[in-house]
C-alpha positions in Angstrom: 0.0 0.0 0.0 1.4 3.3 -1.1 1.3 6.2 1.4 -0.4 9.3 -0.1 1.7 12.0 1.5 0.9 14.9 -0.9 -2.8 14.0 -1.4 -3.5 14.2 2.3 -1.0 16.9 3.2 -3.6 19.3 4.6 -4.5 16.5 7.2 -0.9 16.1 8.2 -0.5 19.9 8.6 -3.7 20.1 10.7 -2.6 17.4 13.1 0.8 19.1 13.6 -0.8 22.5 14.0 -3.3 21.3 16.6 -0.6 19.5 18.5 1.7 22.6 18.5 -1.2 24.9 19.4 -2.1 22.7 22.5 1.6 22.9 23.5 1.8 26.7 23.1 -1.3 27.1 25.2 0.3 25.0 27.9 3.4 27.1 27.7 1.4 30.3 27.9 -0.3 29.0 31.1 3.0 28.0 32.5 4.5 31.4 31.7 1.6 33.1 33.5 1.9 30.9 36.6 5.7 30.2 36.8 7.3 33.0 34.7 8.7 30.6 32.2 7.2 28.5 29.4 8.4 25.3 31.1 8.9 24.4 34.8 12.6 25.1 35.2 14.6 22.8 37.4 17.4 23.5 39.8 20.0 23.6 37.0 18.5 26.7 35.5 17.1 28.8 38.3 19.6 27.9 41.1 18.9 27.1 44.7 19.1 24.0 47.0 17.3 20.7 46.5 16.9 18.3 49.4 15.7 14.8 48.7 15.0 12.3 51.6 13.4 8.9 51.8 11.5 7.3 54.7 13.4 4.4 56.4 10.2 2.3 56.2 10.5 2.2 52.4 13.3 -0.3 52.6 11.4 -2.9 54.6 8.0 -2.1 53.0 6.4 -1.1 56.3 5.1 2.2 55.2 1.3 2.6 55.2 0.5 6.3 54.5 2.3 8.7 52.1 4.2 11.7 53.5 1.8 14.4 54.7 2.4 17.5 52.6 0.6 19.7 55.1 3.2 18.7 57.7 6.0 19.4 55.3 4.7 22.9 54.5 4.3 23.6 58.2 8.0 22.6 58.8 9.1 24.8 55.9 7.1 27.7 57.2 8.8 27.4 60.6 12.2 27.6 58.8 11.1 30.7 56.8 10.9 28.7 53.5 7.2 29.1 52.7 7.9 29.6 49.0 9.7 26.3 48.5 8.5 23.8 46.0 7.8 20.3 47.3 7.2 17.0 45.5 6.6 13.4 46.5 8.4 10.8 44.4 8.0 7.0 43.9 4.9 4.9 43.7 4.6 4.7 47.5 5.1 8.5 47.8 7.7 8.0 50.6 10.4 10.1 49.0 10.3 13.9 49.6 12.0 16.4 47.3 12.2 20.0 48.5 13.5 22.8 46.2 14.1 26.1 47.9 16.4 29.1 47.7 20.1 28.8 48.1 20.9 27.6 51.7 24.2 27.4 53.5 25.5 24.4 55.4 23.9 25.3 58.7 20.5 26.1 57.1 20.5 22.8 55.2 21.3 20.9 58.4 18.6 22.7 60.3 16.0 21.9 57.6 17.0 18.3 57.4 16.8 17.9 61.2 13.4 19.5 61.4 12.0 17.3 58.7 13.5 14.2 60.2 12.0 15.0 63.7 8.6 15.9 62.4 7.8 13.5 59.5 10.8 11.1 59.7 12.7 9.1 60.3 14.6 9.3 57.0 17.3 7.1 55.8 20.6 9.0 56.2 22.2 7.0 53.3 19.5 8.1 50.9 19.8 11.9 51.5 20.6 13.9 48.4 21.5 17.6 48.6 22.2 19.6 45.4 23.1 23.3 45.3 23.4 25.5 42.2 24.0 29.2 42.4 21.5 31.5 40.4 24.3 32.9 38.3 25.5 29.5 37.2 21.9 28.5 36.5 21.4 31.4 34.1 24.7 30.6 32.4 23.6 27.0 31.9 20.3 28.1 30.4 21.9 30.6 28.0 24.6 28.1 27.0 21.9 25.5 26.2 19.9 28.0 24.0 23.1 29.0 22.2 24.0 25.4 21.5 20.5 24.8 20.1 20.6 27.8 17.9 24.1 27.0 16.7 23.0 23.5 15.7 20.2 25.0 13.6 22.6 27.4 11.9 25.0 24.5 11.1 22.2 22.4 9.7 21.1 25.2 7.4 24.6 25.7 6.2 25.2 22.0 5.5 21.9 21.4 3.8 22.3 24.5 1.6 25.7 23.2 0.4 24.6 19.6 -0.1 21.2 20.3 -1.5 19.6 23.8 -2.0 18.4 26.5 0.2 14.8 25.5 0.1 15.7 22.0 1.3 17.5 23.6 4.3 14.6 26.0 5.1 12.0 23.2 5.2 14.3 20.9 7.2 14.6 23.7 9.8 10.8 24.0 9.8 10.5 20.3 10.6 13.1 20.6 13.3 11.3 23.5 14.9 8.1 21.4 14.8 9.9 18.6 16.7 11.3 21.0 19.3 7.9 22.7 19.8 6.1 19.4 20.2 8.6 18.2 22.8 8.4 21.5 24.7 4.6 21.4 24.6 4.5 17.9 26.0 6.8 18.9 28.9 4.9 22.1 29.5 1.8 20.0 30.0 3.7 17.6 32.2 5.0 20.5 34.2 1.5 21.8 34.8 -0.1 18.5 35.6 2.7 16.4 37.2 5.1 19.3 38.2 7.8 17.8 36.0 10.9 20.1 35.9 13.4 20.4 33.1 17.1 20.4 33.7 20.3 20.5 31.6 19.5 17.0 30.3 16.5 18.4 28.6 18.7 20.7 26.4 20.8 17.6 25.6 17.6 15.7 24.6 16.6 18.6 22.3 20.0 18.6 20.6 19.8 14.8 20.2 16.3 15.1 18.7 17.5 17.7 16.2 20.3 15.4 15.1 18.1 12.4 14.8 15.3 14.2 13.0 17.5 15.9 10.4 19.1 12.5 9.6 15.6 11.2 8.5 14.9 14.3 6.6 18.2 14.2 4.7 17.5 10.5 3.7 14.2 11.5 2.2 15.6 14.6 0.5 18.5 12.6 -0.9 16.0 10.2 -2.4 14.0 13.1 -3.9 17.1 14.4 -5.6 18.0 11.0 -7.0 14.5 10.4 -8.3 14.4 13.7 -10.0 17.7 12.8 -11.8 16.3 9.4 -12.9 12.9 10.8 -13.9 13.3 14.4 -14.9 9.8 14.6 -16.4 8.0 13.3 -13.3 6.0 15.9 -11.3 7.4 16.9 -8.0 4.4 15.5 -6.1 5.0 12.1 -7.5 8.7 12.4 -6.9 8.1 13.2 -3.2 5.5 10.4 -2.8 7.9 7.9 -4.3 10.8 9.1 -2.2 8.8 8.9 1.0 7.5 5.4 0.3 10.9 4.1 -0.8 12.5 5.3 2.6 9.4 4.6 4.8 10.5 1.2 6.0 13.9 2.4 6.9 12.6 5.4 8.8 10.1 3.3 10.8 12.6 0.5 11.6 15.3 3.0 12.7 12.9 4.8 14.9 11.5 1.6 16.5 14.9 0.2 17.3 15.9 3.5 18.9 12.7 3.7 20.9 13.0 0.2 22.5 15.9 1.0 24.9 14.4 4.4 25.7 11.1 2.8 26.7 13.1 0.4 28.9 14.8 3.4 30.6 11.4 5.1 31.2 9.9 1.9 32.7 12.9 0.6 34.7 15.5 3.4 34.8 16.2 5.8 37.6 14.4 9.0 38.3 17.2 11.1 36.8 17.1 9.5 33.3 13.3 8.8 33.1 12.3 12.2 31.8 15.4 12.5 29.6 14.4 9.3 27.9 10.7 10.4 27.7 11.8 13.7 26.0 13.8 11.6 23.4 10.8 9.3 22.8 8.5 12.3 22.2 11.1 14.1 20.0 12.0 11.0 17.9 8.3 10.3 17.2 7.7 13.9 16.2 10.9 13.8 14.2 10.0 10.8 12.0 6.5 12.3 11.6 7.8 15.7 10.5 10.4 14.2 8.1 7.8 12.1 6.3 4.7 14.4 6.4 6.0 18.0 7.0 9.4 18.5 5.4 8.6 16.6 2.2 5.1 18.0 1.6 6.3 21.6 2.2 9.1 21.1 -0.3 6.6 19.8 -2.9 4.2 22.7 -2.2 7.1 25.3 -2.6 8.2 23.7 -5.9 4.6 23.9 -7.2 4.3 27.5 -6.2 7.6 28.5 -7.8 7.0 26.5 -11.0 10.0 24.2 -10.4 7.9 21.0 -10.6 10.3 18.9 -12.6 13.9 17.8 -12.2 15.4 20.7 -14.0 14.8 23.7 -16.2 15.6 21.7 -19.3 13.0 19.1 -18.4 10.4 21.8 -17.9 11.3 23.3 -21.3 10.9 19.8 -22.8 7.4 19.6 -21.4 6.3 22.9 -23.0 8.1 22.5 -26.3 8.8 18.9 -27.3 10.7 17.8 -30.4 7.4 16.6 -32.0 5.8 20.0 -31.8 5.4 21.7 -35.3 7.8 24.5 -36.0 6.3 27.9 -36.4 5.7 29.2 -39.9 8.5 31.5 -41.1 7.5 35.2 -41.4 6.2 36.2 -44.8 
């Protein structure tokens, strides 16, 4: 069965547009509530994060989850009312507290107060991370710079290897993948209070590299098909190129997703959302390569009149050797 990419391209664009719109709405709500389109983690905003786990977790004797009201009362007594708290794990016996930058004495006082009130906590499971606000801003700026630099490098490479219009629509597809991934995590941040850290920037860069690889494979087949069939319409060329590379694109994506799904299901808390971001981005990437980048290229070639493999092919379509020659002037 042949996939009709061009014939149903409006449907593909609507699906992408709706998905991105939902993500943008979530990012707008997040910006209104949090001051940023995504819920930023400790890496970007700076501060101290304390994570402790009940002792009863290790012998499965816990009955009730940690009482958040008690946690808030303890934080209020320490003058940390604005802190962000979160319960982790299926049994909700692990407490994560993110607050402003604390010195050693303040961290010890908070840990002691929590242990005396809602503990006891396992001393070997205590995790304390501290990042200064200046370093957090530098990490955020460096991540954005790396992402923009990768986009510029991709444009330069595709412009040299193919043509400028190939590069432009590849970047449109990559922007699609980044926006879809950010939209999903904006929703997760609002619903599940999921925070992004420096690994999220790494995931976006990985998604960009993976997605552009799929797009280049399809574009390369488009160029080859145009050389082999210079009189074939661009819509048919793109449809053939997509169908010829479809099996490869699907197989590559599936084999990449399998270990990522395993990490999400069985991996640690640190890598779970990193792997989830890659899963979302890779799925968006294979979709945009097949349905967005290719169909936009075909539309652009139609609008510019460059619907065949070359200018000579187009000329052959308008004036073939069998056409009668015009009568000489009298």
